[in-house]
C-alpha positions as CSV (number, residue, x, y, z in Angstrom):
1,M,-129.9,108.4,27.4
2,A,-133.6,109.8,26.7
3,A,-134.9,111.7,29.6
4,G,-138.2,110.5,30.9
5,G,-140.9,111.7,33.0
6,G,-141.5,115.3,33.3
7,S,-144.6,117.6,34.6
8,E,-147.2,119.1,32.8
9,S,-146.4,122.4,33.8
10,D,-142.9,122.2,32.5
11,P,-142.7,119.5,29.7
12,L,-139.5,117.9,28.4
13,P,-138.5,118.1,24.8
14,P,-139.7,115.0,22.6
15,P,-137.9,111.9,23.7
16,C,-135.2,110.3,21.6
17,A,-132.9,107.3,22.0
18,F,-129.8,106.0,20.4
19,S,-129.5,102.3,19.7
20,P,-127.2,100.6,22.2
21,Q,-123.6,99.7,21.5
22,S,-122.6,101.2,18.4
23,G,-125.6,103.9,18.2
24,A,-126.1,103.0,14.4
25,S,-129.9,104.4,14.6
26,L,-131.6,107.1,16.3
27,A,-135.3,107.1,17.4
28,L,-136.9,110.4,17.8
29,C,-140.3,111.5,18.5
30,S,-141.6,114.5,17.1
31,P,-144.4,116.7,18.2
32,D,-146.9,115.7,15.6
33,G,-146.9,112.2,17.1
34,H,-144.8,110.4,14.5
35,V,-142.0,108.2,15.5
36,R,-139.0,108.2,13.1
37,T,-135.9,106.2,13.1
38,W,-132.8,107.7,11.5
39,D,-129.6,106.2,10.4
40,T,-126.7,108.1,12.2
41,Q,-124.1,107.4,9.5
42,S,-125.8,108.7,6.4
43,G,-128.4,110.9,8.2
44,H,-131.2,109.4,6.2
45,L,-134.7,108.5,7.2
46,R,-135.1,104.8,7.8
47,H,-138.5,104.3,9.3
48,E,-141.5,106.4,10.2
49,Y,-144.3,105.1,12.4
50,V,-147.6,106.9,13.3
51,P,-149.5,105.3,16.1
52,S,-153.1,104.9,15.3
53,A,-154.1,106.8,18.5
54,H,-151.2,109.1,18.4
55,L,-153.5,112.1,19.4
56,S,-155.0,110.5,22.3
57,A,-152.0,108.5,23.2
58,T,-148.8,110.8,23.0
59,C,-145.5,109.2,22.9
60,T,-143.8,110.0,26.4
61,C,-140.6,107.7,26.1
62,L,-138.6,105.5,24.0
63,A,-136.3,102.4,24.6
64,W,-134.7,99.9,22.2
65,V,-135.7,96.3,22.9
66,A,-134.0,92.9,21.5
67,G,-137.0,91.0,19.9
68,R,-137.5,87.4,19.7
69,P,-135.4,85.5,16.9
70,V,-137.5,85.1,13.8
71,K,-137.3,81.6,12.1
72,E,-136.9,82.0,8.4
73,G,-137.4,79.3,5.8
74,P,-135.2,78.2,3.0
75,Q,-136.9,80.7,0.8
76,R,-136.2,83.5,3.2
77,K,-132.4,82.9,3.3
78,K,-130.3,85.5,1.8
79,R,-127.4,85.0,-0.7
80,K,-123.8,85.4,0.6
81,S,-123.4,88.3,-2.1
82,E,-126.3,90.4,-0.5
83,P,-125.3,92.8,2.3
84,V,-126.4,91.9,6.0
85,D,-128.2,94.8,7.6
86,S,-127.2,94.7,11.3
87,I,-129.0,97.1,13.7
88,D,-127.3,96.2,17.0
89,Q,-129.4,93.0,17.3
90,C,-132.3,95.4,18.7
91,D,-135.1,95.2,16.1
92,L,-137.8,96.4,18.4
93,L,-138.7,100.0,19.6
94,A,-140.7,100.3,22.9
95,I,-143.0,103.5,22.8
96,G,-144.5,104.6,26.0
97,T,-147.9,106.5,25.7
98,T,-149.9,108.8,28.0
99,V,-152.5,106.3,28.5
100,G,-150.3,103.6,30.0
101,S,-149.8,101.2,27.2
102,I,-146.6,100.4,25.7
103,L,-146.1,99.8,22.0
104,L,-143.6,97.5,20.4
105,Y,-142.7,98.5,16.8
106,S,-140.7,96.1,14.8
107,I,-137.9,98.1,12.8
108,V,-137.2,94.9,10.7
109,K,-140.9,94.3,9.7
110,G,-141.8,98.0,9.8
111,E,-145.0,97.4,11.6
112,L,-146.5,97.3,15.1
113,Q,-145.7,93.9,16.8
114,S,-147.4,94.1,19.9
115,K,-149.2,96.3,22.5
116,L,-148.6,95.9,26.1
117,T,-151.7,96.8,28.4
118,G,-152.8,96.0,31.8
119,G,-149.8,97.1,33.7
120,H,-150.2,100.9,34.0
121,D,-153.4,103.2,34.1
122,S,-151.5,106.4,33.8
123,K,-148.5,108.0,31.9
124,V,-145.6,105.9,31.4
125,N,-142.5,107.8,32.2
126,C,-139.6,105.5,31.5
127,I,-138.9,102.0,30.0
128,R,-135.9,99.8,30.3
129,W,-134.8,96.5,28.9
130,H,-132.8,93.9,30.7
131,R,-130.5,91.9,28.3
132,D,-130.0,89.0,30.7
133,N,-133.5,88.0,31.5
134,S,-135.2,89.7,28.4
135,C,-137.7,91.6,30.6
136,L,-138.9,95.0,30.0
137,Y,-139.2,97.5,33.1
138,S,-141.5,100.4,33.0
139,C,-142.6,103.1,35.7
140,S,-145.6,105.3,35.4
141,E,-147.4,108.1,37.2
142,D,-149.5,105.5,39.0
143,K,-146.4,105.0,41.3
144,H,-145.9,101.3,40.3
145,I,-142.9,99.4,38.5
146,V,-144.0,96.7,36.2
147,E,-141.8,93.9,35.0
148,W,-142.9,92.6,31.6
149,N,-142.3,89.3,30.0
150,S,-140.8,90.0,26.4
151,Q,-142.1,86.4,25.2
152,T,-145.6,86.4,26.4
153,Y,-146.0,90.3,26.5
154,K,-147.8,90.1,29.9
155,V,-147.3,91.4,33.3
156,K,-144.6,89.3,35.2
157,C,-144.5,91.3,38.3
158,K,-145.8,94.6,39.6
159,W,-144.9,96.5,42.8
160,K,-145.3,99.9,44.2
161,G,-142.0,102.1,43.5
162,D,-142.8,105.2,45.6
163,N,-145.4,107.4,47.2
164,G,-145.6,109.6,44.3
165,A,-145.0,109.2,40.7
166,V,-141.9,107.1,39.5
167,S,-140.1,109.2,36.9
168,C,-137.0,107.3,35.8
169,L,-135.4,103.8,36.0
170,C,-131.9,102.3,35.3
171,I,-130.7,98.8,35.5
172,S,-127.2,98.0,36.9
173,P,-124.4,96.5,34.7
174,D,-124.5,93.2,36.3
175,G,-128.4,93.1,36.0
176,R,-129.0,92.3,39.5
177,M,-130.1,95.6,40.8
178,L,-132.6,98.4,39.5
179,L,-132.6,102.0,40.2
180,S,-135.9,104.0,40.3
181,A,-136.3,107.7,41.0
182,G,-139.4,109.3,42.4
183,R,-139.4,111.5,45.5
184,T,-136.5,109.4,46.6
185,I,-134.0,107.3,44.7
186,K,-134.2,103.5,45.5
187,L,-132.0,100.8,44.6
188,W,-133.9,97.5,44.3
189,D,-132.9,93.9,44.4
190,L,-134.6,92.4,41.2
191,E,-134.8,88.9,42.7
192,T,-136.5,89.6,46.0
193,K,-137.8,93.1,44.8
194,E,-136.6,94.8,48.2
195,V,-134.9,98.0,48.7
196,Y,-131.3,97.6,49.1
197,R,-130.6,101.4,49.7
198,Q,-132.2,104.8,49.5
199,F,-130.7,108.2,48.4
200,T,-131.6,111.7,49.3
201,G,-132.4,112.5,45.6
202,H,-133.7,115.8,44.4
203,S,-136.1,118.3,45.3
204,T,-137.9,118.1,41.8
205,A,-138.6,114.9,39.5
206,V,-135.6,113.2,38.3
207,S,-135.1,113.0,34.6
208,S,-131.7,111.3,34.1
209,L,-130.3,108.1,35.5
210,M,-127.2,106.4,34.6
211,F,-124.8,103.7,36.2
212,I,-120.9,104.4,36.1
213,T,-118.7,101.3,36.8
214,E,-115.1,101.9,37.8
215,R,-112.9,98.9,38.2
216,P,-110.4,99.1,41.2
217,S,-106.9,100.1,40.3
218,S,-105.1,97.0,41.7
219,E,-106.1,93.5,40.2
220,S,-105.6,92.1,43.8
221,Q,-108.6,94.3,45.1
222,P,-111.7,92.3,44.9
223,F,-114.6,93.5,42.4
224,D,-118.0,92.7,43.5
225,G,-119.8,95.0,41.2
226,I,-120.9,97.3,44.2
227,T,-117.6,98.7,45.3
228,G,-116.8,100.6,42.1
229,L,-120.3,101.2,41.2
230,Y,-121.6,105.0,40.8
231,F,-124.6,106.4,39.2
232,L,-125.5,110.1,38.2
233,S,-128.7,111.7,38.5
234,G,-130.3,114.9,37.0
235,A,-133.7,116.5,37.9
236,L,-136.0,118.8,35.8
237,H,-135.4,122.1,37.6
238,D,-131.8,121.5,38.9
239,R,-128.7,122.8,37.1
240,L,-126.7,120.0,38.2
241,L,-125.8,116.5,37.7
242,S,-125.1,114.5,41.0
243,V,-122.9,111.5,41.2
244,W,-123.6,108.9,43.9
245,Q,-121.5,106.0,45.2
246,V,-123.0,102.7,45.7
247,R,-121.0,101.0,48.7
248,S,-121.6,98.1,51.0
249,E,-119.5,99.3,53.8
250,R,-120.0,103.0,53.7
251,K,-123.6,104.5,53.0
252,E,-123.1,108.1,52.4
253,K,-126.2,110.1,52.3
254,S,-124.8,113.0,50.2
255,A,-123.5,113.2,46.5
256,V,-119.9,112.4,46.1
257,I,-119.5,114.6,42.9
258,T,-121.6,117.5,41.4
259,F,-121.3,118.9,38.0
260,T,-122.6,122.4,37.3
261,L,-124.6,123.2,34.3
262,T,-126.4,126.4,32.7
263,E,-129.8,124.6,32.6
264,A,-131.6,121.5,33.4
265,P,-130.1,118.3,31.7
266,V,-132.2,116.8,28.8
267,H,-129.8,114.0,27.3
268,V,-126.8,112.5,29.0
269,D,-124.1,110.1,27.5
270,L,-120.8,108.9,29.1
271,A,-117.8,107.1,27.9
272,V,-115.7,105.1,30.4
273,S,-112.3,103.7,29.6
274,E,-110.8,100.5,30.7
275,N,-107.8,102.4,32.0
276,K,-108.1,103.4,35.6
277,E,-106.0,106.5,34.9
278,E,-108.1,107.9,32.3
279,P,-110.9,110.1,33.3
280,V,-114.7,109.5,32.6
281,K,-116.1,111.7,30.0
282,L,-119.7,113.1,30.2
283,A,-121.6,114.8,27.4
284,V,-124.8,116.5,28.7
285,V,-127.2,118.4,26.6
286,C,-129.0,121.0,28.5
287,R,-132.5,122.5,28.0
288,D,-130.9,125.7,26.4
289,G,-129.6,123.9,23.6
290,Q,-126.0,123.9,24.6
291,L,-123.7,120.7,25.1
292,H,-121.4,120.4,28.2
293,I,-118.3,118.2,28.3
294,F,-116.9,117.0,31.6
295,E,-113.8,114.9,32.4
296,S,-113.3,113.7,35.9
297,I,-111.9,110.8,37.8
298,L,-114.1,109.1,40.2
299,N,-111.7,108.7,43.2
300,G,-113.7,109.7,46.1
301,H,-115.7,112.7,47.4
302,C,-115.3,116.2,46.0
303,K,-116.6,119.1,48.0
304,K,-116.5,121.8,45.3
305,P,-119.0,121.6,42.2
306,I,-117.1,120.8,39.0
307,T,-117.3,122.9,36.0
308,S,-117.5,121.8,32.4
309,T,-114.3,121.6,30.6
310,S,-115.8,122.7,27.2
311,I,-119.4,124.1,26.2
312,V,-120.4,123.5,22.5
313,Q,-122.9,125.7,20.8
314,I,-124.3,125.6,17.1
315,A,-125.2,128.7,15.2
316,T,-126.0,129.8,11.8
317,S,-124.0,132.3,9.6
318,G,-126.3,135.6,8.8
319,K,-126.8,136.5,5.4
320,D,-124.4,139.3,5.6
321,D,-121.4,140.1,8.0
322,S,-123.4,142.4,10.1
323,S,-126.1,140.0,11.1
324,V,-126.2,138.3,14.3
325,P,-125.8,134.5,14.2
326,T,-128.9,132.5,15.1
327,P,-128.3,129.7,17.6
328,V,-129.4,126.2,16.8
329,P,-130.6,123.9,19.5
330,I,-128.7,120.7,20.2
331,L,-131.3,117.8,20.6
332,A,-129.0,114.8,21.5
333,A,-125.3,113.8,21.6
334,A,-123.7,110.4,22.1
335,F,-119.9,109.4,22.0
336,C,-118.6,107.1,19.3
337,S,-116.4,104.0,19.9
338,D,-113.2,106.0,19.9
339,R,-114.3,108.3,22.8
340,Q,-113.0,111.5,20.9
341,T,-115.9,111.8,18.3
342,L,-119.4,112.9,19.2
343,L,-122.6,112.4,17.2
344,L,-124.5,115.6,17.5
345,V,-128.1,115.9,16.7
346,Y,-129.4,119.2,16.2
347,G,-132.0,121.4,14.4
348,S,-135.5,120.5,14.2
349,T,-137.2,117.3,15.5
350,L,-138.8,116.9,12.0
351,Q,-135.8,117.0,10.1
352,P,-132.6,116.6,12.3
353,V,-129.2,117.0,11.2
354,I,-126.9,114.3,12.5
355,E,-123.2,115.0,12.2
356,P,-120.0,113.5,13.8
357,V,-117.8,116.0,15.3
358,S,-114.2,115.7,16.7
359,L,-113.9,118.2,19.5
360,K,-110.9,119.5,21.3
361,T,-111.7,119.7,25.0
362,T,-109.0,122.1,25.8
363,E,-111.1,125.0,24.3
364,P,-113.6,126.1,27.1
365,H,-116.0,127.5,24.5
366,V,-116.7,126.0,21.0
367,C,-119.2,127.5,18.4
368,L,-119.8,125.5,15.4
369,I,-121.2,127.4,12.5
370,R,-123.4,125.4,10.2
371,D,-126.1,126.1,7.6
372,I,-128.8,124.2,8.2
373,Q,-130.8,124.9,5.0
374,K,-127.8,123.9,2.8
375,N,-127.6,120.7,4.8
376,L,-131.1,119.7,4.3
377,T,-130.9,120.8,0.5
378,L,-128.1,118.4,0.1
379,K,-130.0,115.7,1.9
380,M,-133.2,116.3,-0.4
381,Q,-131.2,116.1,-3.6
382,T,-130.9,112.5,-3.9
383,P,-134.6,111.7,-3.9
384,V,-135.5,114.6,-6.3
385,L,-132.9,113.5,-8.7
386,K,-134.6,110.1,-9.2
387,V,-137.8,111.7,-10.6
388,K,-137.9,111.2,-14.4
389,T,-139.7,113.7,-16.6
390,P,-142.1,111.8,-19.2
391,V,-141.5,112.2,-22.6
392,V,-144.7,114.1,-24.3
393,N,-145.4,113.7,-28.1
394,S,-148.1,115.6,-30.0
395,E,-150.9,113.1,-29.5
396,V,-150.9,113.3,-25.5
397,K,-153.2,115.6,-24.1
398,V,-152.3,117.6,-20.9
399,L,-155.1,118.1,-18.5
400,V,-154.7,121.5,-16.5
401,P,-155.7,121.8,-12.8
402,G,-159.4,121.9,-12.3
403,I,-162.4,119.8,-11.3
404,P,-162.4,116.2,-12.1
405,G,-163.4,115.1,-15.4
406,H,-163.3,118.5,-17.0
407,S,-163.3,118.6,-20.9
408,A,-160.4,121.3,-21.3
409,A,-157.1,120.1,-22.4
410,V,-153.9,121.6,-23.7
411,K,-152.4,120.2,-26.8
412,S,-148.8,119.6,-26.5
413,G,-147.7,120.4,-29.7
414,S,-148.8,124.1,-30.5
415,S,-149.8,125.1,-27.0
416,G,-146.4,125.9,-26.1
417,T,-145.9,122.7,-23.8
418,P,-142.1,122.5,-23.3
419,S,-140.5,119.4,-25.2
420,S,-138.4,116.8,-23.6
421,E,-135.3,119.2,-23.9
422,G,-137.2,121.8,-21.9
423,K,-136.5,124.7,-24.5
424,R,-138.9,126.3,-27.1
425,K,-137.8,126.5,-30.7
426,P,-137.5,129.7,-32.5
427,G,-140.3,129.1,-34.8
428,D,-142.7,128.0,-32.3
429,K,-145.6,130.5,-31.5
430,E,-146.1,131.2,-28.0
431,I,-149.6,130.7,-26.6
432,S,-151.5,134.0,-25.5
433,I,-152.9,134.4,-22.1
434,E,-156.4,134.7,-23.4
435,E,-156.1,131.1,-25.0
436,R,-154.7,129.9,-21.7
437,L,-157.4,131.0,-19.7
438,G,-159.7,129.7,-22.1
439,A,-158.3,126.2,-21.9
440,M,-158.7,126.3,-17.9
441,D,-162.5,126.4,-18.4
442,I,-163.2,128.8,-15.6
443,D,-166.8,129.2,-16.6
444,S,-167.5,125.4,-16.3
445,L,-165.8,125.4,-13.0
446,K,-168.1,128.2,-11.5
447,E,-171.0,126.5,-12.9
448,V,-170.3,123.4,-11.1
449,R,-169.4,125.2,-7.7
450,K,-172.5,127.5,-8.3
451,G,-171.1,130.2,-6.0
452,G,-167.8,131.0,-7.3
453,L,-164.9,130.3,-4.9
454,P,-165.4,128.6,-1.6
455,Q,-165.8,131.2,0.8
456,T,-164.9,129.1,4.1
457,D,-161.5,127.9,2.5
458,S,-160.6,131.4,1.8
459,F,-161.5,132.5,5.3
460,A,-159.4,129.7,6.8
461,M,-156.5,130.5,4.7
462,L,-156.9,134.1,5.6
463,L,-157.2,133.5,9.1
464,V,-153.9,131.2,9.0
465,Q,-152.0,133.9,7.2
466,G,-153.3,136.5,9.7
467,L,-152.2,134.3,12.7
468,E,-148.5,133.8,11.3
469,S,-148.0,137.3,10.1
470,S,-149.9,138.8,13.2
471,D,-151.7,141.2,10.6
472,K,-154.5,143.0,12.5
473,D,-156.4,144.0,9.2
474,I,-156.6,140.5,7.9
475,L,-157.7,139.2,11.5
476,N,-160.4,142.0,11.8
477,K,-161.8,141.2,8.4
478,V,-162.2,137.6,9.5
479,F,-163.4,138.1,13.0
480,N,-166.0,140.8,12.2
481,T,-168.4,138.0,10.5
482,R,-171.4,137.3,12.3
483,K,-172.6,134.3,10.3
484,E,-172.7,131.3,12.6
485,K,-172.4,128.6,9.9
486,L,-169.6,130.6,8.2
487,I,-167.7,130.6,11.6
488,K,-168.2,126.8,12.1
489,N,-166.9,126.0,8.7
490,T,-163.9,128.3,8.9
491,V,-162.8,126.7,12.4
492,A,-163.5,123.2,11.0
493,C,-161.1,123.8,7.9
494,L,-158.4,125.3,10.4
495,P,-155.4,123.3,10.7
496,V,-154.4,121.7,13.8
497,Y,-151.2,123.7,14.5
498,A,-153.2,127.0,14.2
499,V,-155.7,126.1,16.9
500,I,-153.5,127.4,19.8
501,P,-152.4,130.6,18.1
502,L,-156.1,131.3,17.5
503,L,-156.9,130.7,21.1
504,H,-154.1,133.4,22.2
505,E,-155.6,135.9,19.6
506,L,-159.1,135.3,20.9
507,T,-158.0,135.7,24.5
508,M,-156.4,139.1,23.8
509,R,-159.6,140.2,21.9
510,L,-161.9,139.1,24.8
511,Q,-160.1,141.5,27.0
512,G,-160.9,144.2,25.1
513,H,-164.1,146.2,23.9
514,P,-167.5,144.4,25.1
515,F,-168.5,144.4,21.5
516,S,-165.5,142.7,20.4
517,A,-166.0,140.1,23.2
518,L,-169.4,139.3,22.0
519,L,-168.1,138.4,18.5
520,M,-165.2,136.5,19.8
521,V,-167.4,134.4,22.1
522,R,-168.8,132.8,18.8
523,W,-165.3,131.7,17.6
524,L,-164.3,130.4,21.1
525,K,-167.3,128.3,21.2
526,A,-166.8,126.9,17.7
527,V,-163.1,126.0,18.5
528,F,-164.1,124.2,21.8
529,I,-166.6,122.2,20.0
530,L,-164.8,121.2,16.8
531,H,-161.3,120.9,18.1
532,A,-162.0,119.5,21.9
533,S,-160.3,116.1,20.9
534,Y,-157.1,117.7,20.1
535,L,-157.1,120.3,22.9
536,S,-157.7,117.3,25.4
537,T,-154.5,115.6,24.2
538,L,-152.1,118.5,25.0
539,P,-150.3,118.1,28.4
540,D,-149.5,121.6,28.8
541,L,-153.0,123.0,28.0
542,A,-153.5,124.7,31.4
543,P,-150.3,126.8,31.4
544,Q,-150.7,127.7,27.7
545,L,-154.5,129.0,28.2
546,G,-153.9,130.1,31.7
547,T,-155.1,133.8,30.9
548,L,-158.2,132.5,29.1
549,Y,-159.0,130.1,31.8
550,Q,-158.7,132.9,34.5
551,L,-160.9,135.2,32.2
552,M,-163.7,132.5,32.0
553,E,-163.4,131.6,35.5
554,S,-164.0,135.3,36.9
555,R,-166.9,135.6,34.3
556,V,-168.5,132.4,35.7
557,K,-167.9,133.4,39.4
558,S,-169.6,137.0,38.8
559,L,-172.7,135.4,37.1
560,Q,-174.4,134.6,40.2
561,K,-173.8,138.1,41.4
562,L,-175.0,139.8,38.2
563,S,-178.3,137.6,38.3
564,R,-179.1,138.6,41.8
565,L,-178.2,142.4,40.8
566,H,-180.4,141.9,37.7
567,G,-183.7,140.6,39.8
568,K,-183.2,143.7,42.1
569,L,-182.9,146.1,39.2
570,Y,-186.0,144.3,37.5
571,L,-188.0,145.0,40.8
572,L,-187.0,148.6,40.9
573,I,-187.6,149.2,37.2
574,T,-191.2,147.5,37.5
575,Q,-192.1,149.6,40.6
576,I,-190.9,152.9,39.0
577,S,-192.9,152.2,35.9
578,A,-195.9,151.2,38.1
579,S,-195.7,154.7,39.8
580,E,-195.2,156.7,36.7
581,A,-198.1,155.0,35.2
582,V,-200.2,155.8,38.3
583,Q,-199.2,159.6,38.0
584,D,-199.9,159.6,34.3
585,V,-203.8,158.9,34.9
586,T,-206.0,161.7,34.3
587,D,-207.7,163.8,37.1
588,I,-210.8,162.1,38.6
589,N,-214.0,163.7,38.8
590,Q,-214.5,164.5,42.8
591,A,-218.2,165.3,42.6
592,A,-220.3,162.8,44.5
593,K,-222.9,160.8,42.7
594,L,-225.0,160.0,45.8
595,V,-225.3,162.1,49.1
596,Y,-226.6,160.9,52.4
597,E,-228.3,163.2,54.8
598,E,-229.2,162.3,58.4
599,E,-232.5,163.4,60.1
600,S,-232.4,166.6,62.6
601,S,-230.9,166.0,66.1
602,D,-233.9,167.9,67.6
603,E,-236.5,165.3,66.8
604,E,-235.9,162.3,68.9
605,S,-237.3,159.2,67.9
606,E,-239.8,157.0,70.0
607,D,-237.2,154.4,70.9
608,E,-234.8,157.1,72.3
609,A,-237.5,158.7,74.3
610,I,-238.5,155.2,76.0
611,E,-234.9,154.7,76.7
612,R,-234.4,157.9,78.3
613,D,-237.6,157.8,80.5
614,S,-236.4,154.2,81.5
615,D,-233.1,155.8,82.6
616,D,-235.0,158.7,84.9
617,N,-237.2,156.0,86.5
618,W,-234.2,154.0,87.6
619,E,-232.6,156.8,89.2
620,E,-235.9,157.8,91.1
621,E,-236.1,154.4,92.5
622,E,-232.7,154.1,93.6
623,D,-233.6,157.5,95.8
624,K,-236.5,155.7,97.2
625,E,-234.9,152.7,98.5
626,E,-232.0,154.8,100.1
627,Q,-234.6,156.8,102.1
628,E,-236.5,153.6,103.0
629,M,-233.2,152.2,104.4
630,N,-232.4,155.3,106.7
631,A,-236.0,155.6,108.1
632,S,-235.7,151.7,109.3
633,K,-232.3,152.6,111.0
634,E,-233.6,155.5,113.0
635,I,-236.4,153.4,114.2
636,N,-234.2,150.6,115.5
637,G,-231.7,152.9,116.9
638,D,-229.0,151.7,114.5
639,S,-228.2,155.1,113.3
640,D,-224.6,156.1,113.5
641,P,-224.0,158.8,116.3
642,D,-222.3,162.0,115.4
643,P,-218.4,161.7,115.3
644,G,-218.2,165.0,117.4
645,D,-220.4,163.5,120.2
646,E,-218.5,160.3,120.4
647,S,-215.1,162.3,121.1
648,E,-216.9,164.2,123.8
649,E,-218.1,161.0,125.7
650,E,-214.8,159.6,125.5
651,E,-213.2,162.5,127.3
């Protein structure tokens, strides 16, 4: 079972899925966007499919689907002597993408058969195929579950599965119920699209769901498909697997059984025997690359967590006895039909090793020593042996590597070209180095290129070598250039896998000396302009470049403050310069050019004399008026008596 869903901050390994029933094929999606199908028996590559939009629509989940029967004419019928290639009747591979579309790739035809669109508008987390009604069920980050018609490739039904993203799906063995996992685990009735029951679930996104059917021990006990139905669930950040029981008469809110793990589960497979007394076997591949094997009988509630009966690891033997073995991660595991043999997939996703292993569960810890390089060499010997070396005679001209259409050629007879046996005869004269260099026609090569060797290619090669070896001398030589055109050409020739290491190196250098940061900004600008499409497809770009993002954000936040400070400093500097300019001016001549002197104060002007006379006359007239008023009062007897006399009369 391939784990589906996941979060951007903690992405899951590339998805993989075994073909149902016999597991004769393994579909594996590599980080480069290629979907490869491997033969589990021979370990050889069967098909390789590269989606046209694999950079913008990354593969998120895989599922095997049975396609429509293809009617073949009489000319397409095979003879009885020809072998029949059976692939579990599943000839279609459903590929979920990050943009919400689902691709159906035909294994028989080796081409893309159909594209399902219009159901989701966000990342597809899980795809499941219903064998009875030939429908596809998919869930997405857009909170919806979609039922697809596999005949018309259109949306048959769509409903909201949860308040958040729906991360995983699973169809019951009888085909009547659908299990979905989001924030909670819900059991749906496929006919009415109603919730039959809800379970508590996990604190994080559920990555694994699988049904387990246990038949009753006695034949008299009725079996309705629900009484003996269990399912297990595992989450992204939980180091355990929970087993839940689906019952109609008793609804338990907690898990029945819990299996403890060393890390979060990545791939889960189980083997159930028809005999009730035999335990159920579980093979769980964890994130740390270890395989846990459990054996348990589902007979009720178990309070204590169950530990694994055996832990399997794979390691490589060192070059000498003193070296420490290097662990090899296990990618997936599946039980064979005998329930004793396991198909282990380990190594790299680009070139995995598939090996059937018979394990003894009595041993608590098993470490398998494997030489991966030797296994890959043996696997690659078959196609190499099919290459035939052409027979070269004396009349054939062998062109050496160079520019197209060059005239230099090496004759096969006397130039030392090896014969069909690959050995030089004793009488043959070996060609000198001077003659070999002359045959390569280096001068004509330089004339055509007009500048010697291309500097951009060499800079790109040096940059890749410096990033892989962490050589500071090489990196300093490359980063010290200031030519904008050379920087852009070097970044444009850079391979895709070296973009993220380059950004990490630039982030470290940006935090150093300001002069170094000034040079690194030019490289950073070129990377963002030329590789923006690739960077936008990475789901975990934010955690990978968190330091660079924080550094840029802090610089942007301080820009406004720095601009204000710059304005204030500019005003102060201009005022200081203006005052200094005033002080530097030469002394001004203080002698007056024109002096105005007023007349003497003794000499009065005519106007002033007239004004003074008028003022004196005004005073004299006021005195005369007072004297006349006093005289009139005395005559009329109205003068005021003496105050002293008035007091005497009153007495």
